[in-house]
N, C-alpha and C positions, 0 to 999 in steps of 0.2 A: 124864427128858428134859433135855437140855443145849442152851441157847441159843447160837447161833453168830453172831458179829459178821462184818461184811463182810471185815475185814482178815484174819481167820482163814481164811475160805473162799477168798479170793483167793490166799493163800499155798499153799493146798492144791490149787487148781484150775489155777494157772498156774505153769509153771516160771520161776524167776527168770532174767530176761534182762538181762545187763549191769547187775545191781544195781537193776532196776526196783522190786523190793519190799523190797530191803535186809534180807533175813532171814539170820540166822546159821544155821549147821548145826544148833546146839542148839535154836533156835526151830522150825525145820522138823521136827526129830525130835520135839519136844514136841507139835506139831500132829498129826503122823502117829500118834503114840502114842494121843492122845485120839480122833481120828477113826476109827482102826482097832480100838478097843477092842471086844472081843466083846460083843454085845448092846447096845451103845450106841445111843441114839436121840437125834436132834437136832431142834431147832426153828429155822426160818429165817423171819423175818417179811418182810412185803412191802417194807418200806423197804430191808432188806438185799438183796433180789432186785433192786430198782431201782438201788441203788448198784452192785451187781456189773455190771449191764448198762451202766451209765454208764461205769465204769472200762474195761470191755472194748471198748466202742465208741468212746469219746472219747479215753481215754488211751493204750490199746494199739492203737487203730485197727483192730480186728478187724471183718470184714464181718458184716453183720446175720445171715446164715445161720449163721455160726459162733457168734455171741452167742446166737442162738436155740437152737442145739444145746447149749451149756453150760447155759442155763436149763432146758432139757428134762431134762438129766441131774439137776439139782437137784429139779425138780418131780416127777419120777417115781422118785426114789431110795427104796428101801424103808425106809431108816433115817432119813429126813428128813420131818418134818411142816412144811408151808409154811403160814404164817398167811394167812388169806383165800385159801385154795387155789383155789377156783372163780374168784374175781375175778382172781387172778394168772394162771391158765391162760388166761382169756379175754383178758387184757391181752397175754399173749404172742402169742396168735393175731392180735390187732389189730396188734401191733408188727411181725409178719412181713408183714402186708398193707399197712401204711401207712408214712408217712414220720415219724410221731411217735416220740418216744423212749419207752422202756418206762415211765419214771416217769409221763409224761402218760397212757399207756394204763392204768396202775394207778389213777391218780386217777379217770379216767372210769369204770372198772369199779367201784371202791369207791363212788363217788357214785351210779351206777345201782343198785347193790345196796342202797344206803341209801334208795332210793325217789325219787331225783332224776330228772326227765325228761331232763335234759342238764346239762352244765357249760359255763359261759361262760368264754371265754378271749381274751386278746389275741394269743396264739400262733397264727399262721396255719397252721403245720404241724399242730398239735394240732387246730385247728378242722376240718380235713379228715378227722379220725378219728371213728369211732363214738363217740357219747356226748358230743361237744363241739359247740359253736356259737361262732362268733366274735362278739364284743361287738357289732360293727356289723350283724350279721345277726339279732340277737336281737329 
């Protein structure tokens, strides 16, 4: 199994638009060669998933349904193992239903999985999501 960093996945998932990712042809060919290797299996941890969502939503300004679709492709790919898979899938579901960003949703799910009753935050958007409470409401 080969671990994948955010920058590798982004170069694979998103076509370069006007130099957004600043990849040379040889870099893209290298990534394609690795990712399309027969029998290759990859590991993507929950931090990488959160970073991908952040780049798609904040930097590329893609709509949440599109971000969710990209995440689904990663979460359900046969040749990709996602770290904290159950928590990341639950976080994606909450992300679709709420106004919180994916990183906050992952934090809440990881904390719930660790036995926390909730996570306190100053972030009002996150506080409206499952697993969070605002500090003032605690």
